[in-house]
BAPA-76043 format. One record per atom (N, C-alpha, C): residue in three letters; x, y, z. Coordinates in steps of 0.05 Angstrom, whole numbers, plus 32768, in hexadecimal, padded with zeros to 4 digits. Example, Ala and Ser with C-alpha at 12.3 -4.5 7.8 and 13.67 -1.06 7.14 Angstrom:
! residues 2
ala81087F8E809C
ala80F67FA6809C
ala81087FBE809C
ser81017FD3808E
ser81117FEB808F
ser81028001809D
END
This chain:
! residues 246
met80A18049812B
met809880458113
met80898027811E
lys8076801E8113
lys806C80078113
lys80727FFA80FE
tyr807F7FDE8102
tyr80857FC880EE
tyr806F7FB480ED
pro80727FAB80D5
pro80657F8C80CA
pro806C7F7880E3
lys80637F6380F1
lys80667F558105
lys807F7F4280F3
glu807F7F3F80D4
glu80937F2D80CD
glu80A97F3A80CB
phe80B07F5480D0
phe80C67F5C80CB
phe80DA7F5980EA
ala80F17F4D80E6
ala81057F4880FA
ala810D7F5F8101
ala811D7F63811F
ala812B7F77812D
ala81427F7D811D
asp81507F728113
asp81637F7A8106
asp815D7F8F80E6
ala81427F7A80D9
ala81377F8D80C4
ala81317FA780CE
gln81237FA980DE
gln81167FC580EC
gln812C7FD680F7
ala81457FCF80FD
ala81507FE4810A
ala81667FEA80EE
arg81667FDD80D3
arg81707FE380B5
arg815E7FFD80AC
val81417FF580B2
val8131800C80A8
val8131802680B7
glu813D802380D7
glu8139803280E2
glu8153804780E0
ala816B803D80D7
ala8180804B80D4
ala817E805E80BD
lys8171805280A6
lys81688061808D
lys815180778094
ile814A807880A7
ile812F808D80AD
ile814780A280BB
thr814F809A80CC
thr816080A880DD
thr817080BC80C7
arg817F80A880B6
arg819680B6809E
arg817C80CA8092
ala816A80C4808C
ala815780DA807B
ala815580ED8082
arg814A80EA80A0
arg8148810480AB
arg815F811680B0
met8179810B80B6
met8190811980B8
met81928128809E
asp8190811C8084
asp8190811F806D
asp8187813F8067
phe81668140806D
phe81598153806C
phe815F816B807E
gln816781618098
gln8171817680AB
gln818A818D809C
asn81A181768097
asn81BA8185808B
asn81AE81988074
ala819D818A805F
ala819481988045
ala818881B48052
asp817D81B38065
asp817081C88074
asp817F81E0807C
ser819281D3808C
ser81A181E58096
ser81BD81F5807E
arg81C581E0806A
arg81D381F28050
arg81C282028044
his81A881FF8040
his819B820F8029
his8181821C8035
his818A8225804C
his816882348058
his816F8250804E
pro81528262804A
pro813882548049
pro8136823C8032
phe812882348033
phe8121821B801A
phe810782258006
ser810382267FF0
ser80EF82287FDC
ser80D482127FE8
ser80C882147FEA
ser80B082007FEA
ser80B981E67FD7
arg80BF81E87FBB
arg80C881D17FAB
arg80E281CC7FB4
asp80F781D87FC3
asp810981CE7FC8
asp810881B77FE1
val80F081C57FF1
val80EA81B4800B
val80DD81997FFF
glu80D2819F7FEB
glu80BF81817FE4
glu80D981717FDA
asn80EB81777FCB
asn80FF81657FBA
asn810D81567FCB
val811481617FE5
val8123815D7FF6
val81188149800D
leu810681518012
leu80ED813A801E
leu80EA81228015
ile80E081277FFC
ile80DE81087FE8
ile80ED80FC7FE9
asn810781087FDF
asn812380F87FE3
asn812A80EB7FFA
ser812180FA800F
ser812B80ED8024
ser811D80D68032
ile80FE80DD8029
ile80E880BE8038
ile80E980B08022
leu80F280B5800B
leu80F6809D7FFD
leu810B80848001
lys812580978009
lys813480858016
lys812D80718029
ala8125807F8040
ala8119806A8051
ala810980588046
phe80F180618032
phe80E0804B8024
phe80F280328016
leu8101803B8007
leu811580247FF9
leu811B8012800A
ala812D80168025
ala8136800B8037
ala811D7FFC8045
phe810480068047
phe80F47FEE804F
phe80E57FD98038
ala80E57FE68023
ala80DD7FD3800E
ala80F67FBE8005
gln810F7FC4800E
gln81257FAF800D
gln81207F99801D
glu81197FA18034
glu810F7F898045
glu80F67F7D8043
ala80DE7F8D8037
ala80C97F808030
ala80D57F648015
phe80E67F718004
phe80E57F617FF4
phe80FB7F427FFB
lys81047F47800C
lys81117F2C801C
lys80F77F15802C
leu80E37F2B802F
leu80D07F16803A
leu80BF7F03802B
gly80BF7F198010
gly80AD7F0D7FFD
gly80C27EF77FE8
glu80DB7EF87FEE
glu80EC7EE27FE1
glu80E87ECC7FF3
lys80E57ECF8010
lys80E07EB7801B
lys80C77EA1801D
gly80B27EB58011
gly809F7EAC800F
gly80837EB4801F
thr80927EC68034
thr80817ED0804A
thr80687EE5803A
trp80717EEE802D
trp805C7F088023
trp805A7F048005
thr80467F087FFA
thr803C7F067FDC
thr80427F217FD2
val80497F1F7FB0
val80507F3E7FAA
val803A7F597FAC
ser80237F4E7FAF
ser800B7F667FB5
ser800F7F6C7FD0
his801A7F5C7FE3
his801D7F5C7FFD
his80317F6D800D
val804C7F6F7FF7
val80657F7F7FF8
val80607F977FED
asp80467F9B7FD8
asp80477FB97FCA
asp802F7FC57FE4
ala80257FBC7FEB
ala80137FC17FFC
ala801D7FCD801B
gln802E7FBA8026
gln803E7FC28037
gln80537FE08034
cys805D7FD7801E
cys80757FF08015
cys8065800B8017
arg804D800D800B
arg803880208007
arg8033802F8021
glu802A80168031
glu80258022804B
glu80368030805E
phe805280228058
phe806280318065
phe806E804E805A
leu806C8049803E
leu8071806E8032
leu8061807B8042
arg804180798046
arg803280888055
arg803D80928070
leu803F807B8081
leu804C80838096
leu806A8089809C
val8078808B808A
val808F8093808F
val808D80B38086
thr808080B68078
thr807B80D2806A
thr806D80E3807C
ile806180D78091
ile805380E680A6
ile806980EA80BC
gln807D80D180C2
gln808C80D880D1
gln80A980EA80CC
leu80AE80E780AF
leu80CA80FB80AC
leu80B6811980A7
lys80A4811E80A1
lys809F813A809F
lys808D814780B9
ser8092813580CE
ser808C814880E6
ser80A2814880F0
gly809A816680FE
gly80B481768109
gly80C8818780F7
thr80C0817D80DC
thr80D2818F80CB
thr80C481AE80C5
gly80AD81B280C7
gly80A381C980C7
gly809181CB80AA
tyr809481B88092
tyr808D81B4807F
tyr807E819A807D
gly8073819C8068
gly80648181805D
gly804B817D8069
asp803881918077
asp8024818D8084
asp8012818B8072
asn800D81908059
asn7FF181858044
asn7FFA81698034
trp8011815E8040
trp80148147802E
trp8009812F8032
ile7FFB81318051
ile7FE8811D8059
ile7FCA81218059
asn7FB381198050
asn7F9A811F804A
asn7F8A81148066
asn7F8381328078
asn7F7A812D808F
asn7F5F811C8090
tyr7F4C811A8073
tyr7F39810D807A
tyr7F3D80EA807A
gly7F4F80DE806A
gly7F5380C4806F
gly7F6B80BE8078
gly7F8280D18071
gly7F9880C68084
gly7FB380BE8067
gly7FA980BF8050
gly7FBB80B2803B
gly7FCA80CB8035
ile7FE380C28021
ile7FEE80DA8013
ile7FDE80E67FFB
glu7FE480FF7FFF
glu7FD181107FEA
glu7FDE810A7FCC
ser7FC481077FC2
ser7FC880FF7FA1
ser7FE481107F92
phe7FE481257F9A
phe7FF7813A7F8B
phe800D812E7F98
phe801381267FB4
phe802E811C7FB4
phe803281087FB5
arg802380F67FB2
arg802280DC7FA8
arg803080D87F8E
arg802680EF7F7C
arg803180ED7F61
arg804980F47F5E
glu805581097F6F
glu807381117F73
glu808480FA7F7B
tyr807880EE7F8D
tyr808D80D37F97
tyr809180C37F78
glu807A80BD7F69
glu807D80A57F5B
glu808D80B27F43
lys809080CD7F3E
lys80A680D87F29
lys80BC80D67F33
ser80C580CA7F4B
ser80E180CF7F59
ser80F080B77F46
pro810680B97F3F
pro812180A67F41
pro8120808E7F55
leu811D80937F6D
leu811E80817F7E
leu8101806F7F84
trp80E7807B7F7F
trp80D6806F7F76
trp80DB80597F63
gln80DF80637F4D
gln80E280537F32
gln80F780347F40
lys810D80437F45
lys811E802A7F52
lys810A80157F64
tyr80FA80197F77
tyr80E6800A7F82
tyr80D27FFA7F6F
gln80D180087F5D
gln80C27FF97F43
gln80CA7FE37F36
arg80E67FE77F30
arg80F17FD77F26
arg80FC7FBF7F37
gly80FF7FC87F4C
gly81047FB67F62
gly80EE7FA07F64
leu80D87FAE7F64
leu80C07F9F7F6C
leu80BB7F8C7F53
leu80BD7F947F3C
leu80BA7F7F7F1D
leu80D47F6F7F21
lys80EE7F7B7F29
lys81017F667F26
lys80FC7F487F37
trp80EE7F517F4F
trp80E67F3B7F62
trp80CE7F287F57
gln80B97F3D7F4B
gln80A07F2F7F3C
gln80AE7F197F2D
arg80B87F207F10
arg80C87F0B7F01
arg80D37EF77F0C
gln80E47EFC7F22
gln80F67EE27F2C
gln80DF7ECE7F37
gln80C37EDB7F42
gln80B67EC37F49
gln80A77EB67F33
gly80A97EBB7F1F
gly80A27EAE7F08
gly80857E9E7F0B
ser80867E8A7F10
ser80717E767F0F
ser805B7E787F26
arg80647E867F40
arg80567E807F55
arg803D7E957F52
gly80327E9D7F40
gly80187EA27F39
gly80137EC07F44
asn7FFB7EC87F38
asn7FF37EE37F42
asn80057EFF7F41
leu80167EFC7F2E
leu80237F107F2B
leu80237F2B7F2B
gln80147F2B7F12
gln800D7F477F0D
gln7FF97F567F16
glu7FEF7F547F2B
glu7FDB7F5E7F38
glu7FE37F727F4C
lys7FD47F8A7F50
lys7FDC7F9B7F61
lys7FF87FAE7F62
ile80037FAB7F4B
ile801D7FC17F4D
ile801E7FD27F35
ile80207FEC7F3C
ile801D80017F2E
ile80377FFE7F16
gly803080087F04
gly803F80037EEC
gly804A7FEF7EE4
val803C7FD67EF0
val80407FBB7EDC
val80267FB47ED6
ser80207FB37EBD
ser800B7FAE7EAC
ser800D7F927EA0
gly7FFC7F8B7E90
gly7FFA7F737E80
gly7FE77F5E7E8A
pro7FE37F467E7C
pro7FD17F347E85
pro7FDD7F237E9A
glu7FCB7F157EB0
glu7FD57F067EC2
glu7FDC7EE87EBD
ser7FEC7EE37ECC
ser7FFB7EC97EBE
ser7FE47EAD7EC4
asn7FEB7EA07EAD
asn7FD57E8C7EAC
asn7FCF7E787EC9
gln7FE57E757ED8
gln7FE77E697EF4
gln7FD27E7F7F06
ser7FD57E8E7F03
ser7FC17EA47F13
ser7FA27EA37F11
ser7F9F7E9A7EF4
ser7F867E9D7EE4
ser7F797E837EEF
lys7F827E6A7EEB
lys7F857E507EF5
lys7F847E527F0F
leu7F8B7E5C7F21
leu7F847E587F41
leu7F6E7E6C7F44
arg7F687E7D7F3B
arg7F4E7E907F41
arg7F367E797F37
ala7F357E6E7F20
ala7F227E5F7F12
ala7F157E487F23
thr7F2E7E3D7F31
thr7F297E1D7F41
thr7F297E287F5E
arg7F2D7E427F67
arg7F2A7E4A7F86
arg7F107E447F87
lys7F0A7E387FA5
lys7EEF7E317FAA
lys7EEB7E377FC5
pro7ED77E487FCE
pro7EDA7E537FE9
pro7ECF7E397FFC
gly7ED57E448014
gly7ED27E2C802F
gly7EB57E288029
pro7EAE7E0F803E
pro7E937E0F8040
pro7E827E1E804D
lys7E8A7E338059
lys7E797E488068
lys7E837E638056
gly7E927E688045
gly7E9B7E7C8037
gly7E8B7E8A801E
pro7E847EA3801D
pro7E6D7EA88005
pro7E6F7EA87FE9
arg7E697E9D7FD9
arg7E6E7E987FC1
arg7E717EB97FB0
asp7E5D7EC87FB6
asp7E587EE17FB0
asp7E6D7EF37FB6
lys7E787F027F9D
lys7E917F117FA3
lys7E877F2C7FB6
ser7E6E7F357FAD
ser7E607F517FB8
ser7E5F7F477FDB
thr7E547F2B7FDB
thr7E497F2A7FF9
thr7E6E7F218007
arg7E797F187FF8
arg7E977F188009
arg7EA07F2E800F
arg7EA07F3F7FFF
arg7EAA7F588007
arg7E9B7F6B801A
arg7E7F7F668017
arg7E767F73802F
arg7E777F6D804C
leu7E7B7F54804B
leu7E817F438063
leu7E987F41806A
ala7EAF7F4C8059
ala7ECC7F538067
ala7ECD7F69806E
ile7EBD7F88805C
ile7EBB7FA28068
ile7EB37FA1807F
val7E9A7F958088
val7E8B7F8E80A3
val7EA07F8F80B3
ser7EAB7F6F80B3
ser7EC47F6480CD
ser7ED77F7B80CC
leu7EDE7F8880BA
leu7EFB7F9C80BB
leu7EF17FB880D1
tyr7ED87FB980C9
tyr7ECD7FD380D7
tyr7EC97FCE80F5
ala7EC27FAE80F5
ala7EB97FA18110
ala7EDC7FAD8121
gln7EE97FA78113
gln7F057FA58120
gln7F157FC58121
asn7EFC7FD9811F
asn7F057FF4811E
asn7F1F7FF78106
lys7F1B7FEB80F0
lys7F297FF380D7
lys7F1C7FFE80C0
lys7F18801880C3
lys7F0D802980B0
lys7F1B8036809C
gly7F0C80408086
gly7F1B804E8070
gly7F2E80418063
arg7F488048806C
arg7F62803F8061
arg7F678027806C
lys7F6380248085
lys7F6D800D8092
lys7F5A7FF68086
ala7F4280008084
ala7F337FE58076
ala7F3B7FE48057
cys7F467FF0804A
cys7F4F7FEB802F
cys7F6D7FE0802A
val7F797FE28042
val7F927FCC8042
val7F807FAF804B
gly7F717FAF8063
gly7F697F968066
gly7F5D7F83804F
leu7F4C7F978039
leu7F417F868027
leu7F557F7D8011
thr7F667F98800D
thr7F7F7F897FFB
thr7F8A7F778005
lys7F927F6F8022
lys7F9E7F588027
lys7F907F3F8024
gln7F717F448025
gln7F617F2C8024
gln7F5E7F218007
lys7F647F3A7FFB
lys7F657F2F7FDB
lys7F437F2F7FD2
ile7F387F457FE1
ile7F1A7F487FDB
ile7F177F597FBD
asp7F0E7F587FAF
asp7F097F667F93
asp7EFA7F7F7F95
leu7F007F937F8C
leu7EF67FB17F86
leu7ED57FA97F78
pro7ECC7FBD7F7E
pro7EA97FB27F77
pro7EA17FB47F5E
thr7EB17FC17F4B
thr7EB07FBB7F2F
thr7EC47FB97F1D
glu7EC37FA47F0B
glu7ED57F9B7EFA
glu7EEB7FB97EF1
glu7EE17FCB7EE7
glu7EED7FE17EDE
glu7F017FEA7EF4
leu7EF47FEE7F13
leu7F077FF27F29
leu7F227FDC7F2A
gln7F167FC57F2F
gln7F2B7FAD7F31
gln7F407FAE7F1B
val7F397FB17F04
val7F4D7FB97EF0
val7F607FD17EEE
lys7F537FE27EF7
lys7F5B7FFC7EF3
lys7F757FFF7F0A
phe7F687FF67F1E
phe7F7D7FF37F38
phe7F8C7FDC7F42
lys7F877FC87F2E
lys7F947FB27F2D
lys7F8F7FA27F4A
gly7F777F9E7F56
gly7F687F987F67
gly7F707FA97F87
asn7F827FBC7F83
asn7F8B7FC97F9D
asn7F777FDB7FA2
trp7F6D7FD77FC4
trp7F577FED7FCA
trp7F6D80027FD4
ile7F7D7FFD7FDC
ile7F8F80197FE8
ile7F98802A7FCF
leu7F9D80217FB6
leu7F9F80337F9F
leu7F8080417F9E
trp7F7080357F99
trp7F5680427F94
trp7F5380567FAD
tyr7F5780537FC6
tyr7F54805F7FDB
tyr7F62807D7FD1
glu7F7980777FCD
glu7F91808B7FC5
glu7F7F809D7FAE
ala7F7780907FA2
ala7F70809E7F83
ala7F5680B27F88
asp7F4580A17F99
asp7F2B80B07F96
asp7F1B80A47FB9
arg7F2380AC7FCD
arg7F1880A37FEC
arg7EFD80A97FE7
gln7EF680BE7FE3
gln7EDC80C87FE9
gln7ECB80AD7FDA
ala7ECE80A77FC3
ala7EBD80887FB5
ala7EC680737FC4
val7ED8806C7FCF
val7EDD805C7FE3
val7ECC805A7FF8
tyr7ECA806F8006
tyr7EBB80728026
tyr7E9C806E801F
arg7E9480798005
arg7E77807A7FFC
arg7E73804F7FFD
gln7E8E80467FF1
gln7E84802E7FE1
gln7E8480207FFC
leu7E9480238012
leu7E998017802B
leu7E7D801A8038
ala7E748035803D
ala7E5C80328047
ala7E3F8029803F
asp7E4680298028
asp7E31801B8019
asp7E2E7FFB801A
asp7E407FEF801C
asp7E4C7FD48023
asp7E447FCB8038
arg7E4F7FDD804C
arg7E437FD38068
arg7E287FD3806A
lys7E147FEC8061
lys7DF97FE9805D
lys7DED7FD08051
arg7DF67FC38041
arg7DF07FAB802D
arg7DFA7F928032
ala7E0B7F908049
ala7E1B7F758055
ala7E067F678060
pro7E027F4B8059
pro7DEE7F37806F
pro7DF27F378086
arg7DDB7F398097
arg7DD97F3D80B2
arg7DDD7F1F80BD
ala7DEF7F1D80D1
ala7DF57F0680DC
ala7DDB7EFC80E5
ser7DDB7EE680E6
ser7DC47ED480EE
ser7DC37ED4810B
gly7DB07ECE811A
gly7DAE7ECC8134
gly7DB37EB18140
ser7DBF7EA8815C
ser7DCF7E8F815F
ser7DB37E7F8167
END
């Protein structure tokens, strides 16, 4: 498993231990209750995967508390880990082949909803909300978090109102988005990887409706409608300003 560079070796070890424990839990359940029904398989796999996911989330919260990561970055990194650990833990089980979309590599929407129904997912949500509230006045707290709604903080609003682009930074949101997409594709970050990069850079979604619906999170939009995202990425690359010659 590849971890973010901010994860120390001991943090990685704690998460790896949970992944190993989750795999053992599934194997033990399989040996006790074989043959499983498909629903039994789904329930045990979901439970095993989310236990490992929570271990990662706890380490991510620590980075947030230190100020290393923002709330939105914590959530984005946790969701990416959930995708990766889903791939890892289902591998070799003989189950779960249809959990990952072959086109974009994201978790299929049906199984994503199954995750979100789990008490373990709700525990993650409560932990994220608790930490969010603890940050209080740090601003930008309501964005990009599934299940957390409400108006943004006044501080966040003021920060956006007063934020100015750098001397060479584009002022137009569409231009900024298109240049960011071109840059990501140049780094071979396409599809979901491009969405991760756009979310990290806090690039607004193309319409206000999408921005509100998905809390500014490109990954959530991708998981909900990846074909629309691919169309948008392709269109923005075509419309991006061409670099001027030297």
